[in-house]
C-alpha positions in Angstrom: 34.8 -11.5 19.0 38.3 -11.3 17.4 40.1 -14.7 17.2 43.8 -15.3 18.0 46.3 -12.6 19.1 45.6 -9.0 18.1 47.2 -5.7 19.1 45.1 -3.7 21.6 44.5 0.1 21.8 47.8 0.6 23.6 49.7 -1.5 21.0 50.1 -4.5 23.4 49.0 -7.9 22.1 45.7 -9.4 23.4 45.2 -13.2 23.2 41.4 -13.4 22.6 41.5 -17.1 22.6 42.6 -16.9 26.3 39.8 -14.3 27.0 37.3 -16.8 25.5 38.7 -19.9 27.3 39.5 -18.3 30.7 36.7 -15.7 31.1 33.8 -15.7 28.6 33.1 -19.4 28.1 33.3 -20.5 31.8 31.1 -17.5 32.9 28.4 -18.3 30.4 28.5 -22.1 31.2 28.0 -21.1 34.8 24.8 -19.4 33.7 23.6 -22.7 32.2 24.5 -21.9 28.6 25.9 -24.1 25.9 28.6 -21.9 24.5 29.4 -21.8 20.8 31.9 -19.6 18.9 31.6 -19.0 15.2 35.1 -20.4 14.4 34.1 -23.7 16.0 31.9 -24.5 13.0 33.8 -27.4 11.4 31.6 -28.3 8.4 32.4 -27.2 4.9 30.2 -24.5 3.4 29.4 -20.8 3.6 30.4 -19.5 7.1 27.9 -16.6 6.6 25.0 -18.9 6.2 25.8 -20.6 9.5 26.5 -17.3 11.2 23.2 -15.7 10.1 21.2 -18.6 11.4 23.1 -18.8 14.6 22.6 -15.0 15.2 18.9 -15.5 14.6 18.2 -18.5 16.8 20.7 -18.2 19.7 19.2 -17.2 23.1 22.2 -15.0 23.8 24.8 -13.4 21.6 27.9 -12.0 23.3 29.9 -9.4 21.5 33.5 -8.4 22.6 34.0 -4.8 21.6 37.6 -4.4 22.8 38.7 -3.7 19.2 37.0 -1.9 16.4 36.8 -5.2 14.5 34.5 -4.8 11.4 33.3 -8.4 11.5 32.2 -8.1 15.2 30.3 -4.9 14.5 28.7 -6.3 11.4 27.5 -9.4 13.4 26.3 -7.3 16.3 24.2 -5.2 13.8 22.7 -8.3 12.3 21.6 -9.6 15.7 20.2 -6.2 16.7 18.1 -6.3 13.4 16.9 -9.9 13.9 16.1 -10.0 17.6 14.9 -7.4 20.1 16.6 -9.1 23.1 19.4 -11.4 24.1 22.7 -9.4 23.6 25.6 -9.1 26.0 28.4 -6.6 25.5 31.9 -6.9 27.0 35.1 -5.1 26.4 38.6 -4.9 27.6 40.6 -1.7 27.9 40.1 0.8 25.1 40.4 4.5 24.7 36.8 5.3 24.2 33.4 3.7 23.6 31.8 4.1 20.1 28.9 6.6 20.0 26.3 4.0 18.8 26.5 1.9 21.9 28.0 4.5 24.3 25.0 4.3 26.7 24.6 0.5 26.5 25.5 -1.5 29.6 28.8 -3.4 29.1 31.0 -5.6 31.2 34.5 -4.2 31.3 37.1 -6.8 32.0 40.8 -6.4 33.1 43.8 -7.7 31.2 47.3 -8.5 32.2 50.1 -10.0 30.0 47.8 -10.4 27.1 45.1 -12.4 28.9 42.5 -12.0 31.7 44.0 -10.4 34.8 44.3 -13.2 37.4 43.5 -10.7 40.2 40.1 -9.8 38.7 39.2 -12.8 36.5 36.9 -14.4 39.2 35.1 -11.2 39.8 34.7 -10.6 36.1 33.4 -14.1 35.6 30.8 -13.7 38.4 29.6 -10.4 37.0 29.3 -11.9 33.5 27.3 -14.9 34.8 25.0 -12.5 36.6 24.5 -10.4 33.5 23.8 -13.6 31.4 21.2 -14.8 33.9 19.5 -11.4 34.0 19.4 -11.1 30.2 17.9 -14.6 29.9 15.2 -13.7 32.5 14.4 -10.3 31.1 10.7 -9.5 30.5 9.8 -10.4 26.9 8.2 -7.0 26.5 11.5 -5.2 27.2 13.5 -4.4 24.1 17.3 -4.2 24.3 18.1 -3.8 20.6 18.4 -0.1 19.6 16.7 -1.0 16.3 13.6 -2.3 17.9 13.7 0.4 20.6 13.8 3.2 18.0 11.3 1.5 15.6 8.6 0.4 18.1 6.3 -1.0 15.3 9.0 -3.3 13.9 8.3 -7.0 14.6 10.8 -9.8 15.0 10.9 -12.3 12.1 9.4 -15.7 12.8 12.6 -17.6 13.6 11.1 -21.0 12.4 10.1 -19.6 9.0 13.7 -18.3 8.6 15.5 -21.5 9.4 17.8 -21.9 6.4 17.8 -25.0 4.2 21.5 -25.6 4.7 22.3 -27.6 7.8 23.8 -26.0 10.9 24.3 -26.9 14.5 21.0 -25.2 15.5 19.1 -26.5 12.5 20.2 -30.1 13.2 19.3 -29.8 16.9 15.9 -28.5 16.0 15.2 -31.2 13.4 16.1 -34.0 15.9 14.0 -32.5 18.6 11.1 -31.7 16.3 10.9 -35.2 14.9 10.6 -36.6 18.5 7.9 -34.0 19.3 5.9 -35.1 16.2 6.0 -38.7 17.2 4.9 -37.9 20.7 2.0 -35.7 19.4 0.9 -38.5 17.0 0.8 -41.0 19.9 -0.9 -38.4 22.3 1.8 -39.2 24.9 1.6 -36.0 26.9 4.3 -37.2 29.4 6.7 -37.6 26.5 5.9 -34.1 25.2 6.5 -32.6 28.7 10.0 -34.2 28.9 10.9 -33.1 25.4 9.5 -29.6 26.2 12.1 -29.3 29.0 15.0 -30.3 26.7 14.6 -27.8 23.9 17.8 -26.5 22.4 16.8 -22.8 22.6 14.1 -20.7 24.3 12.3 -20.2 21.0 12.0 -23.9 20.7 10.9 -24.0 24.3 7.9 -21.8 23.5 7.1 -24.1 20.6 7.3 -27.1 22.9 5.0 -25.5 25.5 2.4 -25.0 22.8 2.6 -28.6 21.7 2.5 -30.0 25.2 -0.4 -27.8 26.1 -2.3 -28.7 23.0 -1.9 -32.4 23.6 -3.0 -32.1 27.2 -5.9 -30.0 26.1 -6.8 -32.8 23.6 -6.9 -35.4 26.4 -8.9 -32.9 28.5 -6.3 -32.3 31.2 -7.3 -28.7 31.3 -5.5 -27.6 34.5 -2.2 -29.1 33.4 -2.6 -27.7 29.9 -3.2 -24.3 31.3 0.2 -24.4 33.1 1.9 -25.1 29.8 0.3 -22.1 28.0 1.0 -19.8 31.0 4.6 -20.9 31.0 4.8 -19.9 27.3 3.2 -16.5 28.0 5.9 -15.8 30.6 8.4 -16.0 27.8 6.3 -14.3 25.1 3.3 -12.5 26.7 1.6 -11.7 23.4 1.9 -15.2 21.8 -1.3 -15.7 20.0 -1.5 -19.5 20.3 -0.8 -19.5 24.0 -3.3 -16.7 24.7 -6.1 -18.3 22.8 -5.6 -21.8 24.3 -5.3 -20.3 27.8 -8.7 -18.9 27.3 -10.1 -22.2 26.2 -8.6 -23.9 29.3 -10.1 -21.3 31.7 -13.5 -21.9 30.1 -13.3 -25.7 30.4 -12.2 -25.4 34.0 -15.4 -23.4 34.7 -13.5 -20.2 35.4 -15.9 -18.3 33.1 -15.3 -14.8 34.4 -11.5 -15.1 34.0 -12.0 -16.6 30.6 -14.4 -13.8 29.6 -12.1 -11.1 30.7 -9.1 -12.7 28.9 -11.2 -13.1 25.8 -12.4 -9.5 25.9 -8.8 -8.3 26.1 -7.8 -10.6 23.3 -10.4 -9.1 21.1 -9.4 -5.5 22.1 -5.7 -6.4 21.2 -6.8 -8.0 17.9 -10.0 -6.2 16.8 -10.0 -7.6 13.2 -9.0 -11.1 14.2 -11.9 -13.6 13.4 -10.2 -16.3 15.6 -10.2 -14.0 18.6 -13.9 -13.1 18.2 -14.7 -16.8 17.6 -12.9 -17.6 20.8 -14.8 -15.0 22.7 -18.0 -16.5 21.3 -16.9 -20.0 22.5 -16.3 -18.7 26.1 -19.8 -17.1 26.1 -21.3 -20.3 24.8 -19.6 -22.3 27.6 -20.9 -19.9 30.1 -24.4 -20.1 28.7 -24.4 -23.9 28.9 -23.0 -23.8 32.5 -26.0 -21.6 33.5 -28.7 -24.0 32.4 -26.8 -27.3 32.9 -27.0 -27.0 36.6 -27.5 -30.8 37.0 -27.0 -33.8 34.9 -30.2 -35.3 36.3 -32.6 -32.7 34.8 -35.1 -33.9 32.3 -35.1 -32.5 28.7 -38.1 -30.4 29.6 -36.4 -28.9 32.6 -33.2 -28.3 30.5 -35.2 -26.4 27.9 -37.0 -24.4 30.6 -33.7 -23.5 32.2 -32.2 -22.5 28.9 -35.1 -20.3 28.0 -34.2 -18.1 31.0 -30.6 -17.7 29.9 -31.1 -16.4 26.3 -29.2 -13.1 27.0 -25.9 -15.0 27.2 -26.9 -17.1 24.2 -27.5 -13.9 22.2 -24.0 -12.5 23.2 -22.3 -15.7 22.0 -24.2 -15.8 18.8 -23.3 -12.2 18.0 -19.6 -12.8 18.6 -19.6 -15.8 16.3 -21.5 -13.9 13.6 -19.1 -11.0 13.8 -16.2 -13.4 13.3 -17.9 -14.9 10.3 -18.5 -11.5 8.8 -14.8 -10.6 9.2 -13.7 -14.0 7.7 -16.4 -15.7 5.6 -14.2 -18.7 5.1 -14.2 -19.4 8.8 -16.8 -22.1 8.7 -16.4 -22.9 12.4 -17.7 -19.4 13.4 -20.4 -19.6 10.8 -21.9 -22.9 11.8 -21.8 -21.9 15.5 -23.5 -18.5 14.7 -26.2 -20.4 12.7 -26.8 -23.1 15.3 -27.1 -20.7 18.2 -29.4 -18.4 16.2 -31.7 -21.3 15.4 -31.5 -22.4 19.1 -32.5 -18.9 20.1 -35.6 -19.1 17.9 -36.3 -22.7 19.3 -36.2 -21.3 22.8 -38.7 -18.5 22.0 -36.4 -15.7 21.0 -37.2 -13.3 18.2 -35.2 -14.1 15.1 -35.5 -12.7 11.6 -35.6 -15.3 8.8 -33.4 -13.3 6.6 -30.6 -13.5 9.1 -31.0 -17.3 9.2 -31.1 -17.5 5.4 -27.9 -15.4 5.0 -26.0 -17.6 7.5 -27.2 -20.8 5.8 -25.9 -19.6 2.4 -22.6 -18.4 4.0 -21.9 -21.6 5.9 -22.8 -23.7 2.9 -20.2 -21.9 0.8 -17.6 -21.9 3.6 -17.9 -25.6 4.5 -18.0 -26.9 0.9 -15.1 -24.7 -0.4 -13.0 -25.8 2.7 -13.7 -29.4 1.7 -12.6 -28.6 -1.9 -9.3 -27.2 -0.5 -8.7 -30.3 1.6 -10.9 -33.3 1.0 -9.7 -34.9 4.3 -10.7 -31.8 6.5 -12.7 -33.4 9.3 -13.9 -30.1 10.7 -15.2 -28.9 7.4 -17.2 -32.1 7.0 -18.5 -31.8 10.5 -19.6 -28.2 9.9 -21.5 -29.2 6.8 -23.1 -32.2 8.5 -24.2 -29.9 11.3 -25.7 -27.5 8.7 -27.7 -30.4 7.2 -28.9 -31.3 10.7 -30.3 -27.8 11.1 -32.2 -27.7 7.8 -32.5 -31.0 6.0 -34.3 -34.3 6.5 -33.2 -37.3 8.5 -31.9 -39.3 5.5 -29.6 -36.4 4.4 -28.4 -36.0 8.1 -27.6 -39.7 8.3 -25.7 -39.6 5.0 -23.5 -36.7 6.0 -22.8 -37.9 9.6 -21.7 -41.2 8.2 -19.2 -39.2 6.1 -18.1 -37.4 9.3 -17.6 -40.7 11.1 -15.4 -42.0 8.3 -13.4 -38.8 8.0 -12.5 -39.0 11.8 -10.4 -42.1 11.1 -11.2 -43.4 14.6 -10.0 -40.2 16.2 -11.9 -40.5 19.5 -11.3 -36.9 20.5 -12.6 -35.4 17.3 -15.7 -37.6 17.4 -16.4 -36.8 21.0 -16.0 -33.1 20.4 -18.7 -33.3 17.6 -20.8 -35.4 19.9 -20.9 -32.7 22.6 -22.7 -30.4 20.2 -25.3 -33.1 19.4 -25.8 -33.8 23.0 -26.6 -30.1 23.7 -29.1 -30.1 20.8 -30.7 -33.3 22.1 -31.0 -32.0 25.7 -32.8 -28.9 24.3 -35.1 -31.1 22.2 -34.0 -29.5 19.0 -35.0 -31.5 15.9 -35.0 -34.5 18.1 -35.4 -37.1 15.3 -32.5 -35.8 13.2 -30.3 -35.2 16.3 -30.9 -38.7 17.7 -30.0 -40.3 14.3 -26.7 -38.4 14.1 -25.9 -39.3 17.7 -26.5 -43.0 17.0 -24.0 -42.9 14.1 -21.3 -41.1 16.2 -21.9 -43.4 19.3 -21.4 -46.4 17.1 -18.2 -45.0 15.7 -16.9 -43.9 19.1 -17.6 -47.4 20.4 -15.4 -48.8 17.6 -12.6 -46.3 18.2 -10.0 -46.4 20.9 -11.1 -44.1 23.8 -8.3 -42.9 26.0 -7.7 -44.9 29.2 -8.9 -42.8 32.1 -7.5 -44.3 35.3 -9.3 -43.9 38.6 -5.9 -43.1 40.2 -2.3 -43.2 39.0 0.1 -45.1 41.3 3.6 -43.8 40.8 6.5 -45.6 42.5 10.2 -45.0 43.2 12.3 -46.9 45.6 15.7 -48.3 46.5 17.3 -51.1 44.7 18.3 -54.1 46.9 21.8 -53.5 48.1 24.8 -54.9 46.2 26.8 -57.5 48.1 29.7 -55.1 48.5 27.7 -52.1 49.8 29.6 -50.7 52.8 26.6 -49.1 54.6 23.3 -51.1 54.3 20.3 -49.2 53.0 18.0 -51.9 51.6 19.6 -55.2 52.4 18.1 -58.5 51.1 16.9 -59.4 54.6 14.6 -56.4 54.5 12.7 -57.5 51.4 9.9 -59.4 53.2 9.1 -56.4 55.5 9.3 -54.0 52.5 6.9 -56.2 50.6 4.4 -56.3 53.4 4.6 -52.4 53.7 4.0 -51.9 50.0 1.1 -54.3 50.1 -0.3 -52.4 53.1 -0.1 -49.0 51.3 -1.7 -50.5 48.1 -4.5 -51.9 50.3 -5.0 -48.4 51.9 -5.2 -46.9 48.4 -7.6 -49.6 47.4 -5.5 -50.3 44.3 -7.3 -52.4 41.8 -8.7 -52.7 38.2 -9.2 -49.2 36.8 -5.9 -47.9 38.2 -2.6 -47.4 36.5 0.8 -48.1 38.0 4.0 -46.5 36.7 7.6 -47.5 37.7 11.0 -48.4 36.3 11.3 -52.1 37.2 14.6 -52.2 39.0 15.5 -55.0 41.5 14.0 -54.3 44.8 11.2 -51.8 45.4 10.2 -51.3 41.8 9.6 -55.0 41.1 8.0 -55.6 44.5 5.5 -52.8 43.7 4.9 -53.9 40.2 4.2 -57.5 41.2 1.8 -56.4 43.9 0.0 -54.2 41.5 -0.3 -57.0 39.0 -1.8 -59.3 41.6 -4.5 -56.6 42.1 -5.4 -56.3 38.5 -3.8 -52.8 38.2 -2.8 -51.8 34.7 1.0 -51.6 34.7 3.4 -49.6 32.6 7.2 -50.0 33.0 9.3 -47.1 31.8 13.0 -48.1 31.4 15.7 -45.5 31.2 18.0 -47.7 29.1 17.5 -50.5 26.6 16.4 -53.7 28.4 19.8 -55.5 28.3 21.6 -52.4 29.7 18.9 -51.8 32.3 19.2 -55.4 33.5 22.9 -55.1 33.8 22.8 -51.7 35.6 19.7 -52.0 37.8 19.0 -55.6 38.4 22.1 -57.9 38.2 24.3 -55.9 40.6 21.8 -56.4 43.5 22.2 -59.2 46.0 20.9 -62.4 44.3 20.6 -60.5 41.0 19.9 -63.6 39.0 16.7 -64.2 41.0 15.6 -60.6 40.5 16.3 -60.9 36.8 14.0 -64.0 36.6 11.3 -62.0 38.5 11.6 -59.2 36.0 11.3 -61.6 33.0 8.4 -63.5 34.7 6.5 -60.2 35.3 6.8 -59.2 31.7 5.7 -62.6 30.4 2.8 -62.8 32.8 1.2 -59.5 31.9 -0.6 -58.8 28.7 -2.9 -55.9 27.6 -5.1 -54.6 29.0 -3.4 -55.4 32.4 -0.1 -54.2 31.2 1.7 -52.3 28.4 4.9 -53.3 26.7 7.8 -51.7 28.6 8.6 -48.4 27.0 12.4 -47.7 26.5 13.3 -44.1 27.0 16.0 -43.9 24.4 13.6 -45.3 21.8 10.7 -43.1 22.7 12.5 -39.8 23.5 15.9 -40.3 21.9 19.2 -40.1 23.7 19.3 -37.8 26.8 20.9 -34.3 26.4 24.7 -34.2 26.7 25.8 -34.4 30.3 22.4 -35.4 31.7 21.6 -38.6 33.7 19.3 -41.1 32.0 18.0 -42.1 35.4 17.1 -38.5 36.4 15.5 -38.0 33.0 13.5 -41.2 33.5 12.2 -39.9 36.9 10.8 -36.9 35.1 9.4 -39.1 32.4 7.6 -41.2 35.0 6.4 -38.1 36.9 5.1 -36.2 33.8 3.4 -39.4 32.5 1.6 -39.7 35.8 0.7 -36.0 35.9 -0.7 -36.0 32.4 -3.7 -37.9 33.7 -4.3 -35.1 36.2 -2.3 -34.1 39.2 -5.2 -34.9 41.5 -5.1 -38.5 40.5 -1.4 -39.1 41.3 -0.6 -41.3 44.4 3.1 -41.5 45.0 4.6 -44.5 46.8 8.3 -44.4 47.8 10.6 -46.9 49.5 13.3 -44.6 50.8 15.7 -44.1 53.7 15.5 -40.3 53.5 19.0 -39.9 52.2 20.7 -39.5 48.9 21.3 -42.3 46.5 24.9 -41.4 45.6 23.9 -41.1 41.9 21.8 -38.7 39.8 18.2 -39.8 39.4 17.8 -41.5 42.7 14.7 -41.7 44.9 15.6 -38.3 46.6 15.4 -36.6 43.2 12.0 -38.2 42.5 10.6 -37.3 45.9 11.6 -33.7 45.5 10.1 -33.5 42.1 6.8 -35.1 43.2 6.5 -32.8 46.2 6.6 -29.8 43.9 3.3 -31.2 42.4 1.3 -33.1 44.9 1.2 -33.7 48.7 -0.1 -37.3 48.2 3.1 -39.0 49.1 3.2 -42.4 50.8 6.7 -42.8 52.2 7.8 -46.2 53.5 10.9 -45.4 55.5 13.4 -48.2 55.2 15.1 -47.1 58.5 11.9 -48.1 60.3 11.6 -51.6 58.7 
């Protein structure tokens, strides 16, 4: 938009700074946007560098076309070329609309005395807010830019690949967020990822975060919750390759084989020459094949083999898809080894297989796996493919040698080892080369026993409750005299839930309900994790000391920490350390509620048991018990409410 005061079409001055401050900025803020104008860039450097990056990454770009300002038109053209959506057009009084955007929808605002007309400004703001919300929510398939509308085969640039080297507001925000995401991914903390995914600076980053959160949940085998993340991503970008492929994996793992097959078939139709798409379809068929003969875990190997012999049609389909993927991309060793393993299993189960097909695949997989290791000597999956090839064709001593290399390459990654073990378990159950398969399994089982398997709680006990009232509280909510009765009720609920070893408890640790709950869980041998919204000294000052007899509650907090050691407890996690500072204007306590909830849900929504000590009202501050109750009810009905009004 123009800056400062400029003459309008009728010669009268227009104060565009007033238009921005009184109309545009408040209307966009009402739509939930963080509003940024190019002249607000304070750093030294090339303003065009910053402008190009901002025009690329911003979720919305608003252009004020009241004047024929060359800079405005130039910047609008850049945005139309870079992104297919996300443009708002506004204009004040002018004699005519330019031909190029004559038919484009625009908000026309009224002026008076050089600024927004007071009689119409509220209506103009409301209309602009509505337009902004509608533009943000528009279907990702719908193109707004005339460039992308008239050139339907044109594809948007990958915004992340085009982030410029020079720092900008967007680049700095991305780097801070991305660093936190990398740490959370490395620690496999799905709850952390889910909080960070909700705090992305732009929608493009939000899609990236959904992928990362979904991948981490998939890795820890929370398939239903991972599926939600990928489907959320597809609502923003329906053809996102990563989200589509991982959604199919989740559906297969959840046993929704028909849905997974249909999604995989469509994926292949949309990407006919994509080896990854064909390999994914093969994986879905493979899962379905196994589900058809693995009808019970109690079957003997002989019965497993007999059942598998009756399901060779699905096995042939899976093998054919993997083989086609390998033909399209001979470097795709994952497809090759699966095609070869399934082909040899088909022969093992009595199917007719030509030896030349086996020999061709052996040579292809050998080349693909070894060259992949040359490209990256630490590639675990290339080593695993080669070891599996050795298991299919070589003697026991060679198999043992290569699987020891696989075990070393995993670097105690429990998930990678367990994934390889699943293939070996399938071969063992079908009595395929039993001596070699058993030797490989023994090596992996030993390594898995030495690695750190993920903790899988029987149930997750999530707590939120009132602090004990401060001495000066006008209307009692949880007075100190109520503590014994609240303690008895929390004990009763935990007894009903049969809380004990093998369970996980999550809470903040504030004076009152949190500490009572945590102490009760500790006495039962429940594994305890405190998540603090603030550094410990600040948390004690804000959430413990102000309560009645705060000094005693502080001693209880310290005693609880000192008494508990792994595996019965984890070191309290500090939100600002783990996730960074909260976004501007947000409450750390509200953010911590989401952190607690997402951490609990990451173990599986069906495992969450929510216990709350609450009077049914509001807390008077963001992030109180009401907020937590409302968030939990969106996810699960397993709520155990202790109503303080009845104590």
